[in-house]
C-alpha positions in Angstrom: 90.6 114.4 95.4 87.2 113.0 97.2 84.2 111.5 96.0 81.1 112.7 96.5 77.2 112.0 96.2 74.9 114.6 95.0 71.8 114.8 96.4 68.5 116.1 94.9 65.7 115.8 97.5 66.6 112.5 99.0 67.8 110.8 96.0 71.3 110.6 94.6 71.2 111.4 90.9 75.0 111.7 90.4 78.5 110.8 91.7 81.5 113.1 91.1 85.2 113.3 92.0 85.5 117.1 93.1 89.0 118.1 92.5 88.6 121.7 94.3 87.1 123.9 96.5 85.3 126.1 93.7 83.5 122.6 92.2 82.3 121.9 95.2 80.8 125.4 95.5 79.4 125.3 92.3 78.1 121.7 92.7 76.4 122.7 96.1 74.3 125.4 94.4 73.1 123.1 91.5 72.0 120.1 94.1 70.3 120.3 97.6 73.2 118.5 99.0 76.6 117.5 98.1 78.0 114.9 100.6 81.9 113.1 100.7 81.8 109.6 100.6 85.0 108.9 100.4 85.1 107.1 103.5 82.4 105.4 103.5 82.9 101.6 102.9 79.6 100.4 100.4 79.6 103.5 98.4 76.1 104.8 97.6 75.3 104.5 93.8 72.8 106.4 91.5 69.3 106.1 92.6 70.4 105.5 96.4 68.1 107.6 98.9 69.8 109.3 102.0 68.0 108.7 105.1 68.8 110.2 107.8 72.7 110.0 107.9 72.3 106.5 106.0 72.7 105.7 102.5 69.8 103.3 101.5 69.8 101.4 98.3 66.4 100.9 96.3 63.8 98.6 97.0 64.8 95.3 95.9 68.3 95.9 94.8 70.8 93.7 96.4 74.0 94.4 98.5 76.7 92.1 98.6 77.5 91.4 101.9 80.5 89.4 100.8 82.0 92.7 99.2 80.9 94.6 101.8 83.1 92.6 104.2 86.1 92.5 102.4 85.7 96.0 101.4 85.8 96.7 105.1 88.5 94.6 105.8 90.9 96.2 103.1 89.6 99.2 104.8 91.0 99.0 107.4 94.1 97.5 106.0 94.7 100.6 104.1 94.4 102.9 107.7 97.2 100.3 109.4 99.9 102.1 108.9 98.4 105.5 110.3 97.1 103.7 113.3 100.5 102.3 114.0 102.7 105.4 113.6 99.9 106.9 115.8 100.6 103.9 118.8 104.6 104.6 118.2 104.1 108.2 118.5 102.3 107.6 121.9 105.3 105.5 123.2 107.8 107.7 121.7 106.2 110.2 123.3 106.2 108.7 126.6 109.8 108.2 126.6 109.7 104.8 125.7 113.1 103.3 125.8 114.5 100.7 123.2 114.5 97.8 125.5 110.6 98.9 126.7 110.1 98.8 122.8 111.5 95.2 122.2 109.4 94.6 125.3 106.4 96.1 124.2 106.7 94.4 120.5 107.0 90.9 122.3 104.0 91.4 124.5 101.9 93.5 122.2 103.0 91.3 119.0 99.2 89.9 118.5 97.6 92.9 118.7 99.9 94.7 116.0 99.2 91.8 113.6 95.6 92.4 114.0 95.6 96.2 112.9 98.1 95.5 110.5 95.7 92.2 109.0 92.4 94.8 109.2 91.3 92.8 111.8 90.4 95.9 114.1 87.5 94.5 116.2 89.9 91.8 117.6 92.6 94.3 118.0 90.2 96.4 120.2 89.3 93.3 122.2 92.3 92.4 122.9 93.4 96.0 124.0 90.5 96.2 126.3 91.4 92.8 127.9 95.0 93.8 128.5 96.0 94.4 132.0 99.1 97.5 132.0 102.4 96.1 132.9 105.7 97.3 133.1 106.1 100.8 130.6 102.5 100.7 129.8 99.7 102.1 131.6 96.1 101.9 131.2 96.3 105.6 129.7 98.4 104.6 126.7 96.2 101.3 126.2 93.3 103.7 126.2 94.8 106.0 123.5 95.1 103.1 121.4 91.8 101.9 121.4 90.6 105.9 120.6 93.1 105.6 117.7 91.9 102.2 116.3 88.1 103.5 117.4 88.3 107.1 116.1 89.2 105.5 112.1 86.5 102.5 112.6 83.3 103.6 111.0 
């Protein structure tokens, strides 16, 4: 199930849960466009406008910045397990041993903590400033950075 904004011209006129491809096709025949808004942190509402690739609230409508930040952190936390599994898969495919894994948890524990807690910009900053050593190569660090960046909006 995915949340979609139904657009008439440039204005969001309806928000719907689309359950099937047939429902999506039916909605697409009624509206100028139907856009999946599931991954968007600050979801548009009826009355918002699509300007290019951005949803914009009507003039005068306030956007709660505290809620926006909280939602973004919550979104990052919800995806953290997938990021961490991706990192562990990369390590396993590279042939990491249990001893090397233990060393990496010690050396990169602060970064793993940042990822779990939703502090992805901090995790990226730390990774971008890490020097490869031991089992870790620059290619591995770059792949971990890419895993995080691919999930950031």
